[in-house]
N, C-alpha and C positions, 0 to 999 in steps of 0.2 A: 110739055117737054117732049122732044123727039128722043126715042130710045133706040140705040143701036146695040145689039139687035135682039128683038123679041125672041127670035128663033133660038139664039144662043142661050138666052135666059131660061127658056122653057126646057132646053136640053140639059142645062145644069140642074134645074129643079127636078127633072125626071130622074136624075141619078140619086136624088134625095127625096123620094116620093112623098114623105110626110111634110115636106116644105112647100108643096105645090100650091095649096090654097093661100098660104101666107105670101108667096111670091106673086101670085096673081093679084092679091090685094095691093101689094107694093106697086106693081106695074100700073094698076088702075089709078092709084093716087099720083104716081110720078107723071104719068102721061097727061093727066088733067091739070097738072101744076104748071106754073110759070115762075120758077125760082130764079132769083137774081144773085143769091149768095147763101151761105150756110144758115144764116139767121132765118131766111125764108123757108129753107128745108126743115129746120127744127120747129117751125110753127105747125107743120103737118106731121113730121116724124121726129119727135123730140130726142130720140136716142141716136141720131146720126152723128158721126164723128169724122173729123178731117184728120187723115193720117197721110202726111206728105202731100202729094197731089191727088190722092184718092179720097173718096167719101165712103164710109163703111156704115151699113145699115144692119141693125139687129133684125133677124127674121125668125119667126116662130118662137117668140119669147126668148131670144138670144141663143137658140139652139144652133142657128146658122148665122153666118156673116155674109152679106152681099157687098162685094167690093166693086165700086164704079168710079169712073172719072167723069166729072161734070164740067162741061164748057158752058158756063153761065152766059157768056157773051153771045153765043149763038143758040142757046137753048137745047143742047144735046147732051144726053147721058150715054156714055159708053160702058157696056157691061164688061167687067173684067173677070169676076169669079164669084162663085157661091161655095162657101166652105163651111165645114163643121167648125165648131168652136176650137177643137184641138188642132185641126189643120191650119186655121187662122193663126193660132198661137205659135206655130212653128216659124211663121214669118216668111216663108218662101214666096208668097204672093207679092211681096214688095217689089220684085224684079219684073213683074208682068207689065 
């Protein structure tokens, strides 16, 4: 998969320094993948959830939530946000 943009992802992860290793692992898995749907995603990352048009991944044992938009038809993942669990629960990310 092509990930837009690694730089943004790493900037988000650097603001949550303890997430960096987990984010790097997610990036390596996602970049190497060719997902056609959520079923394919869950074969690699079983705790991925579809919320509206976004896919949400648990990062670092569910300490963080990585919110992305996946265009399966063209193989692109757009990074939207990396949030703590409490930030995610507030729901403000839905409008991004």
